[in-house]
C-alpha positions as CSV (number, residue, x, y, z in Angstrom):
1,M,-22.0,12.2,-11.8
2,K,-18.2,12.2,-11.6
3,H,-16.3,14.5,-9.2
4,R,-13.6,14.8,-11.8
5,G,-13.2,14.4,-15.6
6,T,-11.1,11.5,-16.9
7,V,-7.5,12.5,-17.6
8,M,-6.2,11.4,-21.0
9,S,-2.8,11.4,-22.8
10,R,-1.1,10.1,-25.9
11,K,2.3,10.2,-24.1
12,G,3.0,9.2,-20.5
13,M,0.9,9.5,-17.4
14,V,1.0,9.2,-13.6
15,A,-1.6,9.0,-10.9
16,S,-1.0,9.4,-7.2
17,A,-2.5,10.5,-3.9
18,H,-0.9,14.0,-3.9
19,S,-0.4,16.6,-6.7
20,L,3.2,17.2,-5.7
21,I,4.0,13.5,-6.2
22,S,2.2,13.5,-9.6
23,S,4.1,16.6,-10.6
24,T,7.5,15.0,-9.7
25,G,6.6,12.0,-11.9
26,V,5.5,14.0,-14.9
27,D,8.7,16.1,-14.6
28,I,10.9,13.0,-14.9
29,L,8.9,11.7,-17.8
30,R,9.3,15.1,-19.7
31,K,13.1,14.9,-19.0
32,G,13.1,11.5,-20.9
33,G,13.0,9.2,-17.9
34,N,11.1,5.9,-18.1
35,A,8.4,4.6,-15.8
36,V,10.9,3.3,-13.2
37,D,12.8,6.5,-13.1
38,A,9.5,8.5,-12.6
39,A,8.4,6.0,-9.9
40,V,11.6,6.3,-7.8
41,A,11.4,10.0,-8.0
42,M,7.7,10.0,-6.9
43,A,8.6,7.7,-4.0
44,N,11.2,10.1,-2.9
45,T,8.8,13.0,-3.0
46,S,6.2,10.9,-1.3
47,G,8.2,10.6,1.9
48,V,8.4,14.3,2.2
49,V,4.8,15.3,1.4
50,L,3.1,12.4,3.1
51,P,5.4,11.8,6.2
52,N,2.7,10.1,8.2
53,M,2.4,7.4,5.6
54,C,5.7,6.6,3.9
55,G,9.4,7.4,3.6
56,I,12.8,5.8,3.4
57,G,12.3,4.2,6.8
58,G,9.6,2.0,5.4
59,D,8.9,-0.8,2.9
60,T,8.1,-1.0,-0.8
61,F,6.6,-3.4,-3.3
62,M,6.4,-2.9,-7.0
63,L,5.5,-4.5,-10.3
64,Y,7.3,-3.5,-13.6
65,Y,5.9,-4.1,-17.0
66,D,8.4,-4.1,-19.8
67,S,6.6,-3.2,-23.0
68,T,9.2,-4.8,-25.4
69,S,9.3,-8.2,-23.8
70,K,5.8,-8.0,-22.1
71,K,7.6,-9.4,-19.1
72,I,6.3,-8.5,-15.6
73,T,8.8,-8.5,-12.6
74,A,7.9,-8.1,-8.9
75,L,10.1,-6.4,-6.4
76,N,9.5,-7.2,-2.7
77,G,11.2,-4.7,-0.5
78,S,10.1,-5.7,3.0
79,G,12.8,-6.1,5.6
80,P,13.3,-8.9,8.2
81,A,13.0,-9.0,12.0
82,C,16.4,-8.4,13.8
83,N,18.7,-11.1,15.1
84,K,17.6,-10.4,18.7
85,A,13.9,-10.2,17.9
86,T,12.6,-13.4,19.5
87,I,9.1,-14.5,20.8
88,E,10.6,-14.8,24.3
89,Y,11.9,-11.2,24.2
90,Y,8.6,-9.7,23.2
91,T,6.5,-12.0,25.4
92,E,8.5,-11.1,28.5
93,K,8.8,-7.3,27.7
94,Y,5.4,-6.6,26.2
95,G,3.1,-9.7,26.3
96,R,2.3,-8.9,22.6
97,M,3.9,-7.2,19.6
98,P,4.2,-3.4,20.4
99,L,2.3,-1.1,18.1
100,D,5.0,1.6,18.0
101,G,8.3,2.5,19.5
102,I,11.8,1.2,18.6
103,D,10.9,-2.4,19.2
104,S,8.1,-2.3,16.5
105,V,10.8,-1.7,13.7
106,T,11.8,-4.1,11.0
107,I,14.8,-3.4,8.7
108,P,13.6,-0.8,6.0
109,G,13.4,-2.0,2.4
110,F,12.6,1.2,0.7
111,V,16.2,2.2,-0.2
112,E,17.4,-1.2,-1.6
113,T,14.3,-1.6,-3.6
114,S,14.5,1.8,-5.2
115,F,18.2,1.3,-6.1
116,T,17.6,-2.2,-7.3
117,A,14.8,-1.0,-9.6
118,L,17.0,1.6,-11.1
119,E,19.9,-0.7,-11.6
120,R,17.8,-3.3,-13.4
121,F,15.2,-1.2,-15.3
122,G,15.9,2.5,-14.9
123,T,17.8,5.0,-17.1
124,M,18.6,7.8,-14.6
125,K,20.7,8.1,-11.5
126,F,19.2,8.3,-8.0
127,S,20.9,11.7,-7.6
128,E,18.7,13.0,-10.4
129,L,15.6,11.6,-8.9
130,C,15.7,13.1,-5.4
131,A,15.9,16.8,-6.5
132,D,12.3,17.5,-5.6
133,A,12.4,15.6,-2.3
134,I,15.5,17.6,-1.3
135,D,14.0,20.9,-2.3
136,L,10.8,20.3,-0.4
137,A,12.5,19.0,2.7
138,E,15.2,21.8,2.8
139,H,13.1,24.8,1.7
140,G,9.6,23.9,3.1
141,C,6.8,21.6,2.3
142,P,3.2,22.7,2.7
143,I,1.2,20.7,5.2
144,S,-1.7,19.2,3.2
145,E,-5.2,18.9,4.5
146,D,-4.9,15.1,4.6
147,V,-1.6,15.2,6.6
148,Y,-3.1,17.7,9.0
149,K,-6.0,15.4,9.6
150,Y,-3.7,12.7,10.8
151,I,-1.7,15.1,12.9
152,I,-4.9,15.9,14.8
153,K,-6.1,12.3,14.7
154,E,-2.8,11.1,16.1
155,E,-2.1,14.1,18.4
156,G,-1.4,11.8,21.3
157,K,1.1,9.8,19.4
158,L,2.9,12.9,18.2
159,N,3.1,14.2,21.7
160,R,4.7,11.0,22.9
161,F,7.5,11.3,20.3
162,D,9.4,14.6,20.9
163,A,11.0,14.7,17.4
164,L,7.6,14.4,15.7
165,K,6.0,16.9,18.0
166,K,8.8,19.4,17.3
167,R,8.8,18.7,13.5
168,F,5.2,19.5,13.0
169,S,4.7,22.3,15.6
170,N,5.2,26.0,15.5
171,E,7.3,27.9,18.1
172,D,4.3,28.4,20.3
173,G,3.8,24.6,20.5
174,A,0.7,24.5,18.4
175,F,0.6,22.0,15.5
176,K,1.0,23.5,12.0
177,L,-2.1,24.1,10.0
178,P,-2.8,23.2,6.4
179,G,-0.7,25.4,4.1
180,E,2.0,26.2,6.7
181,L,5.5,24.9,5.8
182,Y,7.4,22.3,7.7
183,F,11.1,21.9,7.2
184,N,13.3,18.7,7.4
185,K,16.9,19.6,6.6
186,D,18.1,16.4,8.2
187,L,16.1,14.4,5.7
188,A,17.4,16.6,2.8
189,N,21.0,15.8,4.0
190,T,20.1,12.1,4.2
191,F,19.0,12.2,0.5
192,K,22.3,14.0,-0.4
193,I,24.2,11.2,1.2
194,L,22.2,8.5,-0.7
195,A,22.7,10.5,-3.9
196,N,26.5,10.6,-3.4
197,E,27.2,7.3,-1.8
198,G,24.4,5.0,-2.9
199,K,22.5,2.4,-0.9
200,E,25.7,1.1,0.8
201,S,25.4,4.3,2.9
202,F,22.0,3.2,4.2
203,Y,22.8,-0.5,5.0
204,R,26.5,-0.4,5.8
205,G,27.7,3.2,6.0
206,K,26.9,6.6,7.6
207,I,23.1,6.3,7.6
208,A,23.3,2.6,8.9
209,K,25.4,3.8,11.8
210,M,23.0,6.6,12.6
211,I,20.1,4.1,12.6
212,V,22.0,1.7,14.9
213,D,23.2,4.3,17.3
214,F,19.7,5.7,17.6
215,S,18.2,2.2,18.2
216,K,20.8,1.6,21.0
217,K,20.0,5.0,22.5
218,K,16.3,4.0,22.6
219,G,17.0,0.5,24.0
220,G,16.2,-1.2,20.6
221,L,17.6,-4.4,19.0
222,I,19.0,-3.1,15.7
223,E,22.7,-3.9,15.1
224,M,24.9,-3.3,12.0
225,D,24.7,-6.9,11.0
226,D,20.9,-6.5,10.9
227,M,21.2,-3.6,8.5
228,S,23.4,-5.4,6.1
229,K,20.7,-8.1,5.5
230,S,19.2,-8.0,1.9
231,T,15.8,-6.3,1.9
232,C,14.8,-6.6,-1.7
233,E,13.7,-9.8,-3.5
234,I,13.2,-10.0,-7.2
235,A,10.5,-12.5,-8.2
236,D,7.9,-13.5,-10.7
237,P,4.5,-12.1,-9.9
238,I,1.5,-14.3,-9.1
239,S,-1.6,-14.2,-11.3
240,V,-5.0,-15.4,-12.0
241,K,-7.2,-15.2,-15.1
242,Y,-10.2,-13.0,-14.6
243,R,-12.8,-13.1,-17.2
244,N,-10.7,-12.4,-20.5
245,M,-7.9,-10.7,-18.7
246,I,-4.9,-11.7,-16.5
247,V,-4.4,-10.0,-13.2
248,Y,-0.9,-10.0,-11.8
249,Q,-0.1,-9.3,-8.2
250,T,2.9,-9.2,-5.9
251,P,3.6,-12.6,-4.3
252,P,3.8,-13.5,-0.6
253,V,4.8,-12.0,1.7
254,S,2.5,-9.5,0.1
255,Q,-1.2,-10.0,0.6
256,G,-1.7,-9.8,-3.1
257,I,-2.6,-13.5,-2.7
258,A,-5.9,-12.4,-0.9
259,H,-6.7,-10.1,-3.8
260,L,-6.3,-12.8,-6.4
261,E,-8.2,-15.4,-4.4
262,E,-11.2,-12.9,-4.2
263,L,-11.0,-12.7,-8.1
264,N,-10.7,-16.5,-8.5
265,I,-13.9,-16.9,-6.5
266,L,-15.7,-14.1,-8.4
267,N,-14.6,-15.5,-11.7
268,Q,-16.9,-18.5,-11.1
269,I,-19.9,-16.3,-10.7
270,D,-21.8,-14.8,-13.7
271,F,-22.0,-11.0,-13.4
272,S,-23.6,-10.3,-16.7
273,N,-27.0,-9.8,-15.1
274,I,-25.8,-8.0,-11.9
275,Q,-26.0,-4.3,-11.7
276,P,-23.1,-2.1,-10.5
277,E,-23.4,-0.6,-7.1
278,S,-26.2,-3.1,-6.2
279,A,-26.6,-5.0,-3.0
280,H,-26.3,-8.3,-4.9
281,A,-22.9,-7.3,-6.3
282,I,-21.6,-6.1,-3.0
283,H,-22.8,-9.0,-1.2
284,I,-21.0,-11.5,-3.4
285,M,-17.8,-9.5,-3.1
286,V,-18.0,-9.3,0.7
287,E,-18.4,-13.1,0.9
288,A,-15.4,-13.7,-1.4
289,K,-13.4,-11.3,0.8
290,K,-14.3,-13.2,3.9
291,M,-13.1,-16.5,2.5
292,A,-9.9,-15.0,1.0
293,F,-8.9,-13.3,4.2
294,A,-9.6,-16.4,6.2
295,D,-7.2,-18.4,3.9
296,R,-4.5,-15.6,4.2
297,I,-4.6,-15.8,7.9
298,R,-4.7,-19.6,8.0
299,Y,-1.9,-20.4,5.6
300,F,0.4,-17.6,4.6
301,G,3.7,-16.3,5.9
302,D,7.3,-15.7,4.7
303,P,7.9,-18.4,2.1
304,K,11.5,-18.8,3.4
305,F,10.0,-20.2,6.6
306,V,6.6,-21.7,5.8
307,Y,4.9,-23.4,2.9
308,N,2.6,-21.1,1.0
309,P,-0.2,-23.0,-0.9
310,T,-0.4,-20.2,-3.6
311,E,-1.0,-22.6,-6.5
312,E,-3.7,-24.5,-4.7
313,I,-5.5,-21.2,-3.6
314,L,-5.6,-19.8,-7.1
315,N,-6.6,-23.1,-8.8
316,E,-9.8,-22.8,-10.7
317,E,-11.3,-25.8,-8.9
318,Y,-10.7,-24.2,-5.5
319,G,-12.3,-21.0,-6.7
320,K,-15.4,-23.1,-7.7
321,K,-15.5,-24.8,-4.4
322,Q,-15.3,-21.5,-2.5
323,A,-17.9,-19.8,-4.8
324,K,-20.4,-22.6,-4.0
325,R,-20.3,-21.6,-0.4
326,I,-21.9,-18.2,-1.2
327,S,-25.6,-17.9,-0.5
328,M,-27.3,-15.1,-2.3
329,N,-29.7,-14.6,0.6
330,N,-27.5,-14.9,3.7
331,C,-24.0,-14.0,5.0
332,L,-21.3,-16.5,5.7
333,T,-20.5,-16.6,9.3
334,D,-17.5,-14.4,10.1
335,Q,-14.3,-16.4,10.3
336,D,-11.1,-16.1,12.1
337,L,-11.7,-13.1,14.2
338,V,-8.3,-11.6,14.4
339,D,-6.7,-8.1,14.6
340,F,-7.5,-6.3,11.3
341,D,-5.2,-3.7,10.0
342,E,-7.8,-1.2,8.9
343,F,-5.7,1.9,9.3
344,G,-2.4,1.0,7.7
345,H,-0.8,4.2,6.3
346,T,0.6,3.8,2.9
347,T,0.8,5.6,-0.4
348,S,0.6,4.2,-3.9
349,F,0.9,5.4,-7.4
350,V,1.1,4.3,-11.0
351,V,3.1,5.3,-14.0
352,V,3.0,4.5,-17.7
353,D,5.6,6.0,-19.9
354,K,5.6,7.0,-23.6
355,W,7.1,3.7,-24.6
356,G,4.4,1.7,-22.8
357,N,6.5,0.6,-19.8
358,A,4.6,0.7,-16.6
359,V,5.1,0.5,-12.8
360,S,2.7,-0.1,-10.0
361,F,4.3,1.1,-6.8
362,I,3.3,1.0,-3.2
363,T,5.3,2.2,-0.1
364,S,4.6,2.5,3.6
365,I,5.9,3.0,7.1
366,A,3.0,0.8,8.2
367,G,0.8,2.5,10.8
368,S,0.1,6.2,10.9
369,W,3.4,7.9,11.7
370,G,5.0,4.4,11.7
371,S,6.9,3.6,14.9
372,G,6.9,7.3,15.9
373,E,10.7,7.1,16.0
374,E,12.5,9.6,13.8
375,V,16.1,8.7,13.5
376,E,18.2,11.5,15.1
377,G,20.1,13.6,12.7
378,A,18.6,11.7,9.6
379,G,15.1,13.1,9.6
380,F,13.1,10.0,8.6
381,I,10.6,8.0,10.6
382,L,11.2,4.2,11.1
383,N,8.4,1.8,10.3
384,N,6.3,-0.2,12.8
385,R,5.9,-3.2,10.5
386,A,7.1,-5.7,13.2
387,S,3.7,-5.1,14.9
388,A,2.1,-7.3,12.2
389,F,3.9,-10.5,13.5
390,N,2.1,-12.5,16.1
391,L,3.6,-14.5,19.0
392,K,1.7,-17.8,18.4
393,A,4.5,-20.4,17.9
394,G,3.8,-22.5,14.9
395,H,1.5,-19.9,13.2
396,P,2.6,-19.1,9.7
397,N,3.1,-15.5,10.6
398,C,4.6,-15.9,14.0
399,L,7.8,-13.9,14.8
400,K,11.2,-15.5,14.0
401,V,14.7,-14.1,13.6
402,G,15.3,-12.9,10.1
403,K,11.7,-13.5,9.1
404,R,9.6,-11.0,7.1
405,T,6.0,-10.5,8.4
406,M,3.0,-11.1,6.2
407,H,2.5,-7.7,4.5
408,T,-0.6,-5.6,3.8
409,L,1.1,-4.0,0.8
410,N,0.1,-5.3,-2.6
411,T,-0.2,-3.8,-6.1
412,Y,-1.5,-5.0,-9.5
413,L,-1.2,-4.9,-13.3
414,I,-3.7,-6.3,-15.8
415,T,-3.0,-7.6,-19.3
416,D,-4.9,-9.2,-22.0
417,A,-4.4,-12.9,-22.9
418,E,-1.6,-11.9,-25.3
419,G,0.3,-10.0,-22.6
420,N,-0.6,-6.4,-23.7
421,L,-1.0,-4.0,-20.9
422,K,-4.5,-3.0,-20.2
423,F,-4.7,-1.5,-16.7
424,V,-2.1,-0.6,-14.0
425,G,-3.6,0.3,-10.5
426,N,-3.4,0.1,-6.7
427,T,-4.7,1.7,-3.5
428,P,-3.3,2.3,0.0
429,G,-5.4,1.3,3.1
430,G,-3.9,-1.6,5.1
431,D,-6.3,-4.7,4.8
432,N,-8.7,-2.5,2.9
433,Q,-6.3,-2.8,-0.1
434,P,-7.5,-6.2,-1.5
435,Q,-11.1,-5.1,-1.1
436,W,-10.8,-1.8,-2.8
437,N,-8.6,-3.2,-5.6
438,M,-11.3,-5.9,-6.1
439,Q,-14.0,-3.2,-6.3
440,T,-12.1,-1.2,-8.9
441,I,-11.4,-4.3,-11.1
442,V,-14.9,-5.5,-11.0
443,N,-16.0,-1.9,-12.0
444,V,-13.6,-1.7,-15.1
445,I,-13.9,-5.3,-16.2
446,D,-17.4,-6.6,-15.3
447,F,-19.3,-3.3,-15.4
448,Q,-17.2,-1.7,-18.1
449,M,-16.8,1.6,-16.3
450,N,-14.6,4.5,-17.3
451,V,-11.5,4.4,-14.9
452,Q,-12.6,7.6,-13.2
453,D,-16.1,6.3,-12.6
454,A,-14.6,3.1,-11.3
455,V,-12.8,4.9,-8.4
456,E,-15.7,7.2,-7.6
457,T,-18.4,4.5,-7.0
458,A,-19.8,4.0,-3.5
459,K,-16.9,2.4,-1.5
460,W,-17.2,-0.3,1.2
461,T,-14.9,-2.3,3.4
462,H,-15.6,-5.3,5.6
463,A,-13.6,-4.5,8.7
464,F,-12.9,-5.8,12.2
465,T,-14.1,-2.6,14.0
466,K,-14.3,-1.2,17.5
467,I,-18.1,-0.9,18.3
468,E,-20.1,1.0,20.8
469,D,-19.4,-1.2,23.9
470,G,-15.6,-1.1,23.3
471,S,-15.4,-4.7,21.9
472,Y,-14.6,-5.6,18.3
473,A,-16.8,-7.1,15.6
474,Y,-16.9,-7.4,11.8
475,R,-18.9,-4.5,10.2
476,L,-19.6,-3.6,6.7
477,K,-18.5,0.0,6.4
478,I,-20.3,1.6,3.4
479,E,-21.0,5.0,1.8
480,K,-24.6,6.0,1.7
481,Q,-24.7,7.2,-1.9
482,L,-25.5,3.6,-2.7
483,G,-29.1,4.3,-1.8
484,E,-31.6,3.3,0.9
485,D,-33.0,0.4,-1.0
486,E,-29.7,-1.3,-1.6
487,L,-28.6,-0.6,2.0
488,K,-31.7,-2.2,3.3
489,E,-31.2,-5.3,1.2
490,L,-27.7,-5.7,2.5
491,D,-29.2,-5.4,6.0
492,I,-31.7,-8.2,5.2
493,K,-29.0,-10.4,4.0
494,G,-27.4,-10.1,7.5
495,H,-24.6,-7.6,6.9
496,L,-24.0,-5.3,10.0
497,L,-23.7,-1.9,8.5
498,D,-21.9,1.3,9.4
499,V,-23.1,3.8,6.9
500,F,-20.9,6.8,6.0
501,E,-21.6,10.1,4.2
502,P,-20.9,10.1,0.5
503,Y,-17.1,9.8,0.0
504,G,-16.8,9.5,3.7
505,L,-14.4,6.5,3.7
506,T,-10.7,7.0,3.1
507,G,-8.5,5.5,0.3
508,A,-6.7,6.8,-2.6
509,S,-7.3,4.3,-5.5
510,Q,-5.3,5.1,-8.7
511,I,-5.7,3.5,-12.1
512,I,-4.5,4.0,-15.7
513,E,-6.0,2.3,-18.6
514,V,-4.1,1.7,-21.9
515,R,-6.5,1.9,-24.9
516,E,-5.8,0.0,-28.2
517,N,-4.9,3.2,-29.9
518,G,-2.3,3.9,-27.3
519,V,-4.3,6.7,-25.5
520,L,-4.0,6.5,-21.7
521,F,-7.0,7.1,-19.5
522,G,-6.2,8.0,-15.8
523,G,-8.5,7.7,-12.8
524,S,-7.7,9.2,-9.3
525,D,-9.8,8.8,-6.2
526,P,-11.4,12.0,-5.1
527,R,-11.1,10.8,-1.4
528,A,-7.4,11.8,-1.5
529,D,-5.5,15.0,-2.4
530,G,-3.9,13.6,-5.5
531,C,-4.6,13.4,-9.2
532,A,-3.9,11.7,-12.5
533,M,-1.5,13.9,-14.6
534,P,-0.5,13.6,-18.2
535,E,2.9,14.1,-19.7
């Protein structure tokens, strides 16, 4: 039984992880804005209502579908490492990439990507699209239950960074509770500067100087020359045929390649006699995940620095070769035991406007509360995306000056063979993203589920997890509503299970379906605070 009914509309629709984000998007659609206008406004609001996950100090990826031309455009808004960010520097100072602090920061790509999207595809001005963000930051934003959860979960981190501790505490020093208001007038002022002076203020002007001065005060590496580097790349999406549909994804440095490789493998397997939420279906998907992630780790990095075998990986023959490795009775041996970004903190949302244009948008400051460093006087938290680099010289994702790290963010659109939009979807969740996106797509295409049913099925993730003795191992985290018989069968096949209560995993999958009669169907994950909302 569904937790929620399916949202429907004959006009526009949005779906996001927070009701205030959805409200912002619908308001812009009602004012006559298109999907890009609504997406930029929603992104601005996201940074205020979900400050632990995203904001203008982070990165952004998006796909835009133009209904007139049926053309899909990818925007990659991930920033590079600084000019002084070398393997030698980090090896000598830390011995590894730091997980937070000023040296974990890459140049933020959110602002340039938002402005670039508006310049190319939007109809409204940025100043019209940050009104909700300014109002919430200036006059108070309620602490949501989800944000409060991560205040408590990351209490130690907030206590190490004075600005965060002060921002989310009351006068008595206790952290604010759900429903209490937090204020960020510095952030409201930053949005006003952006509204009046444009993206130049962030990369070469007032805000850039604030970032650089703050970095120097903290002993960081960021200089004005670093800030002036381009952080938005316009590209063609990558794609793979899946059954009778075409799935489009953001290209490397996005890990959309892992999502498409999973589907390329599954496409070689007949699902017609496989039941949804069965051990059989989950086993096959987990095995496809293992192979796709091994390839991502082995081959992929910033295409400006290393060769990315995208076409080879997505070739049908390669998919067949990988699919033959799957045994229906036993697990593949876990491959490439590497750090797994299970807890990346991100938000994503989808928009379809009344003209049929669509945006799949994802944005993040990387880990929970990012670097922990809030720029003094500017009110936004800088990302900790540099922590995703490694220091292994010669590895595709090793640190280099001006290089972009391989990125967890990815987002998808689905069309039919003629290019007509059928689905637009995504999810946050670090390295869980390609797994949860795969599950949703299998649900709507192979199992013909309603979009709300598709995001409410028992969720799983194959994750590199800290276990009882303090070491790390791959475990299959899975929700128990699957049923005892199916869980037992997965155990027999060799999966090491961590069983969670129903809806006990995280995630905030969003998806909108476009029906042939033009009616939109929206699905929003009940594991988050958001909703699908019609125009």
